[in-house]
C-alpha positions, 0 to 999 in steps of 0.5 A: 500500500502506498503511503502519502508523502510527508509534505502533504500531512504536516501543513494540514496540522499547522493550519488547525493549530494556528486557528485555535490559538488565534481564537483563544487569544481573542477570548482572553483579550475580550475578557481583559477588556471586559474587566477594565470596563467594569472597574471604570464603571464602579467609581461612576456608580459610587459617585452617582449614589453619593450625589443621590444621597446628598440630594436626599439630605438637602431635601430633608434639611430644607424641611428643618423647622429652624430654617422655616422660622427664618422666613418672615411669613413663617407660621413657626416664627409667628408662634415663637414670637407669641411664646416669647411675649407670653413668657414676659406677661407670665412673669408680670402676672405672677408678680401681680398675684393673678395666678389664674391668668398665669396658669392660662398663659402657661398652658397655652405656651405649652400647647404652642411648644408642642405644636412646634416640637411635632413640626420639627420631628416630622420635618414638615413646615407648619401650615396655617390650617393646623396652627390657626387654633393655637395662634388664635387662642394665644392671641386672645390671651395676649390681648387680655394681657394688654387689657390688664395693662401688661404692656411694655410700658407697664413692664418697664415701669414695674422693672424700674420700681423693682430696681429702685426697691433693690437699690434702696434695700442694698443701700440699707444693707450697706449702711447696716454693714458699715455700722456693724463693722464700725461697732465691731472695730470700736469694741474692746474685746473681753480678753483685752478688758480682762487683761487690763483689769488683772494688770491694774489689780496686780499693780496696786496689789504687788508692791514689788512691781512699783519698786522695780519701776523705781529701780529702772528710773535710775536709767532715766538719763536714757530718756533724754539721750539724743545718741539713742534711738527714740520711739513714741507710741500713743495708745490705750491698747496694751496688747497692740503696744506690746507687739509694736515694742516687741517686734521693734526690739526683736528686729533691732541690731542693738536693742539696748540703744532703743528707747520707747516713750509710751503715753496712755490714759488714766484708765490704762496707766497702771495696767500699762506700767504693770505689763512693761515692768513685768516683761523686760523685752530684752532690756529695752528702755520703756517709759510710760506716761499718762496724758492727764499729767500734761497740765498744758494740754487744756481747752485754752491751748488745744483747739480740739478740746475747745471745740468739743465743748461746743454744743453743735460739735457734741451733737454732730459727733455724739448724737449723730445729727448735725444740721439737716444731715446725719453724721456718717457712722465712720465720723463717730468713731471715738478715736477721732475725738481722743486726745491720744490721737491728736497728741502727735501734733504736740510731740515737741512739748511732750518730749522737750529734750529730744531732737529726733523721734520716730512716731509709730501707731499701735497697729503696726508690726516692725520686721526690720531694723529701724536704726537707719531712719535716724540717719536719714537726711530730711533736707530741712523738712520736719516730717519724713513719711511714705507717700501714698498717692497712685495716679489720683488716689490719696491726693490732697483733693481726696481729703480736703474741701476744695470748694472752700477758698482757703483750701483752694488758694493755699494747697495744690489739689494734686499734691501727693498724700502721705501716711501717719503710722511710721513717721520720722520727726525732726523736732529741732526743725519742728520748733523752729518752724512752729509747726504746732502753731500751724496746726492750731491755725487750721484747727481753728479755721475748721470749727464749722467742719467746712475744710475737712470732716474729721480725723488727724490726716487732713490737718496733718496734710495741711500742717506739714504741707511743704515740710514733708520729705518722701521716704522709700515706700519699703519703710512703711507698707499699708493696707493690711487692715482692709485690703490685699497687699502684694506679698513681695511688698510685705516681705520687703517692708520694714513696718507693716501697718494694719490700718483699717477696721480689720485689726489683728486683735479683733475677730474681724481681722484678716486671717491671712495677715494675723500670723504677722502680728501673732508671732510677736505675742507670747500666748503662753503668758499666764495672764493671756491664758487666764484672759483667754487671749488667742 
């Protein structure tokens, strides 16, 4: 049998194979193109879905009751305005004790609020038909309120009357607060009264105290020695004076060169002597005198004593009435009328042998050595003091009556004020310039209280005008008895002054500053414990 040639069989197989592979490649390409087109369609689909969702949200948001109320023709806005007005009338109705009408207003306000709430939940604007009844009922109530004179004018008048009543109530409370605060500041605590009584009893009962005092008087030469450091205090407060003396001695570099001159009244004289005789205070020299012993201090010489004999002055200061006006409670403080308070203007006569002295109030605490004060050059002035003016505060016009021609002609209203409480006095210059005579002149001019009202600072400003040398503020820090003081100023201060009503020995004293005073008082002392001094 003849076989076919090889050349005829091979070409047939190659043609079949090529067609197969061509078809297969075509299918793969079509599949690939299909996959690509499907991936491109997916983002478009997502974008379309997001757009449809966004349109849906915008439609829903467009039905929000808040946007509806922005329309001037909105029913919701009209309802809301009615509710606001009804709430105002509701307050007036309650104040007028019209409780039935107040209840009707409250009920209708609730109905209107429920209608608004339902519209907000359903996200459909309110229509006139569904809110007509509610709007009409509320309108009738508002008309009724106007007929009851619950209109805006009435409301304004009522509010004005209420404000005026509150102002009167506040003024009354402030006046009572000032009065009670003044009484609290003026009172003598039972513990101090007890201490005075016990010390007085001890002085007259214990003869050894009087002998000890006589032995100390052998050093009386120190009282006239101008090479020593002389301090004076005029006070009837034993504890306060003790703190001033003790704090000065504790911070002194040389206590034996310190001399204290104390002046008190007849009532506290024995107690003051007993206290400073019993306690040594590191050997410091302390001399106690009583103001009644100064025979020259009488009404014929002292204008203040002469004025106190006048009936008008007595009415002004003691009965609380002067002319058509009531005397302010602060002017009726006994300290303003005490000669111990005015004795500062007679220091050269009280201590005729001295040339320079430092005056200290009894409500101060000393926390630095004060010997440097005696070497300060006062540049021919009489008074060395710390100025207290800051911008317009504590300037002369704050203390004096500049409508009076005498004040207006002689004193600059913007002159800087200064403080009593820690003052260096050049007594030689004082006598040369007759400063006490200047003080008498202005006191006599103020017999009708037209230059200033009361106190010792206003006449002091007049008396020492042009005669005061400003000291470094760190020598005298004020305000611990009525306000907050910068802690850095307290730390640097040589003398801390508890000026104000909140004295540290009183219950109304400022608690955060009391430790500055307490540390110079020995509370373990038997007499202090017996009198419950704490």
